[in-house]
C-alpha positions as CSV (number, residue, x, y, z in Angstrom):
1,M,5.2,9.4,-15.9
2,T,3.0,12.2,-15.5
3,S,1.3,13.0,-12.2
4,G,-2.0,11.3,-13.4
5,E,-0.3,8.3,-14.4
6,K,1.6,8.1,-11.1
7,L,-1.9,8.3,-9.2
8,N,-3.3,5.7,-11.8
9,A,-0.5,3.5,-10.9
10,L,-0.8,3.9,-7.0
11,I,-4.6,3.0,-7.4
12,A,-3.9,-0.1,-9.5
13,A,-1.1,-1.1,-7.0
14,L,-3.8,-0.6,-4.1
15,E,-6.3,-2.6,-6.2
16,Q,-4.1,-5.6,-6.7
17,I,-3.5,-6.1,-3.2
18,R,-7.3,-6.2,-2.8
19,G,-7.3,-8.5,-5.3
20,L,-4.7,-11.0,-4.0
21,L,-5.8,-10.4,-0.4
22,P,-7.6,-13.3,0.8
23,L,-10.5,-12.8,3.3
24,D,-9.3,-15.8,5.2
25,K,-6.3,-15.3,7.7
26,A,-5.6,-19.2,7.3
27,V,-5.4,-18.8,3.6
28,W,-3.3,-15.5,4.4
29,D,-1.0,-17.9,6.2
30,S,-0.6,-20.7,4.1
31,Q,0.4,-18.5,1.1
32,P,4.1,-17.1,1.6
33,V,4.2,-16.1,-2.1
34,I,0.9,-13.9,-1.4
35,R,2.1,-12.4,1.5
36,L,5.4,-11.3,-0.2
37,A,3.4,-10.1,-3.4
38,V,1.0,-7.7,-0.8
39,E,4.3,-6.5,0.9
40,R,6.0,-5.7,-2.4
41,L,2.9,-3.9,-3.5
42,W,2.7,-1.8,-0.5
43,I,6.3,-0.9,-1.0
44,T,5.4,0.4,-4.5
45,A,2.3,2.0,-3.3
46,G,4.4,4.0,-1.1
47,N,6.8,4.9,-3.6
48,L,4.3,6.1,-5.8
49,A,2.6,7.9,-3.3
50,E,5.8,9.9,-1.8
51,V,6.4,11.0,-5.4
52,Y,3.0,12.2,-6.5
53,R,3.0,14.1,-3.2
54,S,6.1,15.6,-3.6
55,E,5.5,16.5,-7.2
56,N,2.3,18.2,-6.3
57,R,3.6,19.9,-3.1
58,I,0.9,18.3,-1.1
59,A,1.5,18.5,2.6
60,T,2.5,15.6,4.4
61,V,-1.3,14.2,5.2
62,E,-3.4,11.1,4.9
63,P,-3.1,9.3,2.9
64,W,0.4,10.1,1.8
65,S,2.2,10.1,5.0
66,E,0.5,6.9,6.0
67,L,1.6,5.2,2.5
68,A,4.9,6.4,2.7
69,G,5.3,5.3,6.3
70,Y,4.0,1.8,5.5
71,R,6.4,1.7,2.6
72,N,9.3,2.6,4.9
73,L,8.7,0.1,7.6
74,L,8.0,-2.7,5.0
75,A,10.9,-1.8,2.8
76,H,13.8,-1.6,5.7
77,A,12.4,-4.4,7.9
78,L,14.6,-7.4,8.6
79,P,13.0,-10.7,8.3
80,G,11.3,-11.1,11.3
81,D,10.6,-7.9,12.2
82,I,7.1,-7.3,11.1
83,S,4.8,-10.1,11.7
84,S,2.7,-11.3,8.7
85,D,-0.3,-10.9,11.0
86,R,0.3,-7.1,11.2
87,V,0.3,-6.7,7.2
88,F,-2.7,-9.0,7.1
89,A,-4.8,-6.9,9.7
90,D,-3.2,-3.5,8.6
91,S,-4.1,-4.3,4.8
92,S,-7.7,-5.7,5.6
93,T,-8.4,-2.6,7.9
94,D,-6.9,0.2,6.0
95,L,-6.8,-0.6,2.4
96,E,-10.3,0.3,1.3
97,R,-10.0,3.7,3.2
98,M,-6.8,4.4,1.8
99,L,-7.9,3.7,-1.7
100,D,-11.1,6.0,-1.2
101,Q,-8.9,8.7,-0.2
102,V,-6.5,8.3,-3.4
103,R,-9.4,8.2,-5.7
104,M,-10.8,11.6,-4.2
105,Q,-7.6,13.2,-5.9
106,I,-9.1,12.2,-9.3
107,A,-12.3,13.9,-8.5
């Protein structure tokens, strides 16, 4: 996979999160499979971001360090370590900004 393909895969993962993320917190709370899918996509996004950053010798700056850090948090958490409320809040508030920052790499 080339760097460009990794970047496109990262954007696709972030867009999938956006597509899955319900606007309503009650819907989020009632859909455990969606919650797991969103968490897994964040892990995938973090993996892609870290490999892309490393291969392109990008300093550990946003959004790369943030994506990799969130990946580490989700990937290494034990059940109950992270509340689904936090994942919903982080996804709702940070996703668009990170997606915009990643898209700027294409320009």
